[in-house]
N, C-alpha and C positions, 0 to 999 in steps of 0.2 A: 445742647439738651442733656439733661441728666436722667438716668434710668434707674428705677428701683424695682427689682423683681421680688415677688413674694408668693406664698402659697405652697411651697414645697413641704414635704413631710414624709412620714412612713405610712405605707399603704400595703395591703395584701395584694397578691397577684389577682387580677380580675377586677380590681377596684378602680376608682376614679379620683382624679385631682384636677383642680383648675388653678393654673398659674396666672398671676397678674403682673403686669409691668406698667408702672406709672411713670409718665414722663413729665419733667418740669420744663418750663420755657414756653415760648410761643410757637405758633405755626405747626402744631403736632400733625395736622393734616397734610403737611408738606413732606413728611417723612415716610419712607417705606420702613417696615418693621419686620424683624425676624426673631426666631428662637433657634438657639443652638444648644448642644449639650456636650458634656465631656465626662465620660465614664472613667473610673479609676484605671490608670495605666494606658489610657487611649488618647488619641487626638480628639480635639473638639470637632464636632460634626454638625452639619445642618439638620434642622428638624422641620421648620416651616417658615414661610414668609407671607407677607400680605401687602397689597398695594396701598397707596395713599387713601383711596376711597373705600377699600375693603372688598372691592368687587373681584379682585384676582388674588388667588392664593397658590402657593407651591408647597409640596410636602415631600419629605424623604419617603422612599418606598417602604421603609421599615415602620412608618407610623400611619401610612395612608389607611383611611377607613377607621382608625382608632382615635386620632388626634384632630382637633379642629382649632384653627387660629381665627381670631376675630378681633375687631377693634371698636372702640367707642371714642370717636374723635372729640366730641364735646367734653368727655371726661379725661382726655389725654391718656387713655389706657389701652393696652393690647392684652389679649387673653390667649391662653393655650389650654383648651379643655382636653384632658387626657383620659380616655376610657380604655377598658380592657387592658389594664397595665400588666406588663410582664417584668420579670426580674431583670431582663436585659435593658429595660428602660431606666434602670438605676443610673443616675448621673447628676452632676451639677448642671442646671439649666440656666442659660444666659439669654437675656433679651438684647437685641441690637437694633440700631436705627441708622438711617442714612438720609440726608437731606436731598430730596429729588423733586423739586417743585414742578418740573416739566416732564416727568416720567411716571407712568403708572404701572411699570413692570416690577414685580417684587423679586429682587435678586436672591440667589441661594448660596453665593460664594462668600466665605468669611471675609475676604479682603475687600469686599464691596461695602462693608459697613464701617462707619466712622466712630460710632458711639456704642458703648457697651455698659450694661449693668453689672452688678456685682455677683450675680448668680444666686440660685436657690437650690438646695439639695432635695432631690427626690430619691427615696429609697423604696424599692418594691420587694417585698419579702415573698418567698415561695411557700 
């Protein structure tokens, strides 16, 4: 599967953005999906993940209550709605996928994902 992330940009603190990640290939509904981010000078970190059906989600504590991950399987797309953005949310955001046709648990560890998109930059100004 190939992943193409989009939707990044410059936004003021308190604002919102919605990131999209379009997947090519077949059987999108057999993939668990995740979002990660990497801020300047920092390690890449987990943001959110979603099960194949969309019924289960995981979030990093730093984004709980502000970010929402969702997916549209017929459209082969996963979204990350980001509200109440803070300057510390500034980072390159990556979507990731892993083929798990028999599991509905959304992983949160980076090493559990086999496929990665190219990243989209989110900049939050204070």
